[in-house]
ROROLUM-64435 format. One record per residue (C-alpha): residue in one letter; residue number from 1; x, y, z. Coordinates in Angstrom, 2 decimals, m for minus. Layout:
   residu   num         X         Y         Z
        A   NUM         X         Y         Z
...
***
This chain:
   residu   num         X         Y         Z
        M     1     15.06    m86.51    174.84
        R     2     18.12    m84.84    172.64
        T     3     17.43    m84.86    168.92
        L     4     19.55    m85.60    166.66
        R     5     19.04    m82.58    165.52
        S     6     20.30    m80.89    168.77
        I     7     23.68    m83.25    168.75
        A     8     26.97    m83.10    166.57
        A     9     29.56    m86.60    166.09
        V    10     33.09    m85.96    166.45
        S    11     35.43    m87.99    166.09
        L    12     38.25    m88.51    168.31
        A    13     41.64    m91.04    168.61
        G    14     38.80    m93.42    166.74
        A    15     35.94    m93.14    168.64
        L    16     32.71    m91.67    167.90
        L    17     31.54    m88.67    170.53
        L    18     28.26    m87.60    170.36
        V    19     27.94    m83.73    171.95
        P    20     25.91    m80.76    171.97
        A    21     25.73    m79.41    168.51
        T    22     26.57    m76.03    170.89
        A    23     29.98    m77.43    172.31
        V    24     31.27    m78.01    168.35
        A    25     29.87    m74.05    167.01
        A    26     32.27    m72.33    165.77
        A    27     34.60    m69.05    167.84
        P    28     32.76    m65.41    167.04
        A    29     35.63    m63.82    164.96
        P    30     37.87    m61.97    166.96
        A    31     37.07    m57.83    166.79
        A    32     39.43    m54.95    166.85
        A    33     38.83    m50.78    166.78
        L    34     40.48    m49.07    164.81
        T    35     41.04    m44.62    165.48
        F    36     42.92    m41.82    164.21
        D    37     43.81    m38.93    166.14
        D    38     44.95    m34.84    165.37
        G    39     43.28    m34.33    162.37
        P    40     41.70    m34.30    159.76
        H    41     45.49    m33.61    158.01
        A    42     44.96    m32.86    154.27
        T    43     47.56    m34.94    153.06
        Y    44     46.68    m37.57    155.45
        T    45     43.55    m38.26    155.98
        P    46     42.81    m38.53    153.19
        Q    47     45.13    m40.99    152.30
        I    48     43.87    m43.87    154.98
        L    49     40.13    m42.47    154.04
        D    50     41.45    m44.10    150.48
        V    51     42.38    m47.45    152.36
        L    52     39.32    m47.19    155.01
        A    53     37.18    m47.17    151.85
        A    54     38.76    m49.54    149.94
        E    55     38.84    m52.33    152.17
        G    56     36.04    m51.68    153.99
        V    57     36.46    m51.11    157.59
        T    58     34.69    m48.08    159.60
        A    59     37.28    m46.52    161.61
        T    60     36.61    m43.46    164.18
        F    61     38.48    m40.51    164.19
        C    62     39.51    m38.33    166.95
        L    63     39.10    m34.79    165.80
        V    64     41.57    m31.20    167.01
        G    65     38.72    m27.92    167.29
        T    66     41.05    m26.40    164.81
        Q    67     41.99    m28.95    162.43
        A    68     38.08    m29.30    161.40
        Q    69     38.11    m25.89    161.04
        R    70     40.68    m26.35    158.68
        H    71     39.17    m28.71    156.65
        P    72     35.62    m28.58    157.24
        A    73     35.27    m31.03    154.17
        L    74     37.31    m33.95    155.54
        V    75     35.47    m33.45    158.24
        R    76     31.96    m33.84    156.20
        R    77     33.69    m37.26    154.16
        I    78     34.79    m38.93    157.32
        V    79     30.86    m38.75    158.29
        A    80     29.92    m39.39    154.67
        D    81     32.23    m42.75    154.46
        G    82     30.05    m43.73    157.31
        H    83     33.05    m43.49    160.07
        R    84     32.26    m42.45    163.85
        L    85     33.41    m38.40    165.67
        C    86     35.52    m38.28    168.81
        N    87     36.21    m34.94    170.30
        H    88     39.77    m34.54    170.82
        S    89     40.49    m31.06    172.36
        M    90     40.30    m27.81    170.79
        R    91     43.80    m26.95    169.60
        H    92     45.14    m30.29    171.76
        D    93     46.21    m29.29    174.64
        N    94     47.00    m31.20    177.94
        M    95     43.66    m30.33    180.16
        S    96     45.12    m32.65    183.14
        T    97     44.98    m29.58    185.11
        W    98     42.39    m27.92    183.87
        T    99     39.05    m26.88    185.79
        A   100     35.85    m28.39    185.14
        A   101     34.65    m25.16    183.53
        Q   102     37.81    m24.97    181.58
        I   103     37.31    m28.05    179.80
        E   104     33.71    m28.26    179.46
        A   105     34.11    m24.71    177.77
        D   106     37.11    m26.81    175.57
        L   107     34.96    m29.78    174.94
        L   108     31.68    m27.48    172.96
        A   109     33.60    m25.43    171.02
        T   110     35.34    m28.29    169.26
        N   111     32.19    m30.08    169.62
        A   112     31.19    m26.48    167.58
        A   113     33.77    m25.84    165.22
        I   114     33.28    m30.29    164.89
        H   115     29.42    m29.44    163.90
        A   116     30.64    m26.79    161.35
        A   117     31.39    m27.87    159.09
        A   118     28.93    m31.31    159.59
        P   119     25.69    m30.12    160.87
        G   120     24.24    m32.65    162.89
        A   121     27.18    m35.17    162.93
        E   122     26.95    m37.22    166.39
        I   123     30.25    m37.22    168.23
        P   124     29.67    m39.69    170.58
        Y   125     33.97    m39.88    172.21
        F   126     36.06    m37.62    173.83
        R   127     39.95    m38.67    174.11
        A   128     42.31    m36.54    175.58
        P   129     45.15    m35.89    174.63
        Y   130     48.42    m37.36    175.89
        G   131     45.93    m39.35    177.77
        A   132     46.07    m36.44    180.76
        W   133     42.74    m36.76    180.91
        G   134     42.37    m35.09    184.69
        Q   135     38.37    m34.29    185.00
        S   136     37.83    m34.44    181.48
        A   137     36.57    m37.88    181.12
        T   138     33.44    m36.79    183.55
        V   139     33.08    m33.24    182.08
        A   140     33.14    m35.41    178.49
        A   141     30.14    m37.54    180.13
        S   142     28.06    m34.83    180.73
        L   143     27.88    m33.93    178.09
        G   144     27.54    m37.35    176.46
        M   145     30.03    m38.13    175.69
        A   146     32.32    m41.77    176.27
        R   147     35.74    m41.85    177.24
        L   148     37.28    m43.27    174.48
        G   149     41.25    m44.68    175.87
        W   150     42.94    m46.97    173.52
        T   151     44.73    m50.85    174.65
        V   152     46.53    m50.88    171.66
        D   153     50.39    m48.38    170.90
        P   154     52.39    m48.33    168.48
        R   155     53.41    m44.99    169.04
        D   156     53.56    m44.33    164.85
        W   157     53.33    m40.51    165.77
        S   158     57.35    m40.89    166.10
        R   159     57.87    m42.54    162.80
        P   160     59.33    m45.74    163.94
        G   161     59.55    m47.45    160.82
        T   162     55.91    m48.92    158.42
        D   163     57.76    m52.61    159.74
        A   164     57.39    m51.57    163.33
        I   165     54.03    m50.12    163.25
        V   166     52.70    m53.18    161.51
        A   167     54.59    m55.37    164.28
        A   168     53.52    m53.63    167.12
        V   169     50.27    m53.77    166.51
        L   170     50.20    m57.10    165.94
        A   171     52.20    m57.54    169.25
        Q   172     49.95    m56.25    171.72
        L   173     46.32    m56.68    169.54
        R   174     43.53    m58.07    171.61
        P   175     39.98    m59.16    170.33
        G   176     38.64    m56.10    171.53
        G   177     40.68    m53.83    171.34
        I   178     41.56    m50.63    170.29
        V   179     44.13    m49.53    168.08
        L   180     45.37    m45.97    168.27
        M   181     46.80    m44.46    165.20
        H   182     47.39    m40.95    164.41
        D   183     46.45    m38.71    160.47
        G   184     47.32    m35.45    162.10
        G   185     49.77    m34.15    164.14
        G   186     53.17    m34.64    161.41
        D   187     53.50    m36.90    158.98
        R   188     51.61    m40.34    158.30
        S   189     52.77    m41.71    155.28
        Q   190     54.02    m44.07    157.54
        T   191     50.83    m44.91    159.21
        V   192     49.06    m44.96    155.61
        A   193     51.62    m47.86    154.36
        A   194     51.34    m49.17    158.10
        L   195     47.75    m49.29    157.73
        A   196     47.52    m51.17    153.59
        T   197     49.48    m53.26    155.61
        L   198     47.96    m54.89    158.53
        I   199     44.14    m54.33    157.60
        P   200     44.26    m57.72    155.37
        R   201     47.14    m59.60    157.18
        L   202     44.45    m59.17    160.66
        R   203     41.39    m60.09    158.22
        A   204     43.79    m63.23    156.55
        D   205     44.50    m64.21    160.81
        G   206     40.01    m64.08    161.49
        W   207     40.26    m60.76    162.35
        T   208     37.00    m58.29    162.15
        F   209     37.18    m54.61    162.72
        A   210     34.21    m52.60    164.11
        V   211     33.24    m49.47    166.05
        P   212     33.69    m48.61    169.64
        P   213     30.94    m49.68    172.23
        V   214     28.91    m46.60    172.67
        P   215     27.70    m46.86    176.80
        L   216     23.51    m46.11    176.34
        R   217     23.83    m43.49    179.35
        R   218     23.86    m39.66    177.86
        P   219     23.09    m36.48    179.94
***
């Protein structure tokens, strides 16, 4: 026999219905993951980190090896602020036609550049430049890095305007979505402004923010 604790009363059109309490439990809040490519950048990465810190949001930064070499203090700040790291190749080359040996050499060099700035930092992901994967996802997995794709692309790199970036994210985002944005590779002032608008807007709509899950497999 059910106890009163396991039964909830619901009024529907004047009738009193008894249903299991689990049936009226609140649904979990939808979650989104924010990711930033092509940095770190001396101007825009600190601004994005400031917005994330003010909002208490953790994100994932897909670092280019040469940029990590130029801005090691920013790599350390990304790690110190609690964000996750992603290998985004050494020079942002299209790897789709590369051999496995060429890809491995590039990914190892990128990890080494990141670790030179932040020794011991975990690098759980790899994202192929331009989304041109070729054999790179398989090679990355052999090195212990999960493929990091995306489901939302507001094309912020093309600088379509802050409002257009915000509108594209809101239109494309679904629960569990991964948002692709950029902190490097050019003028990212529109991205910074869009981020400062998006986080409060999404929170007001009930969204939470999380980093993408990492598969348990390891080499």
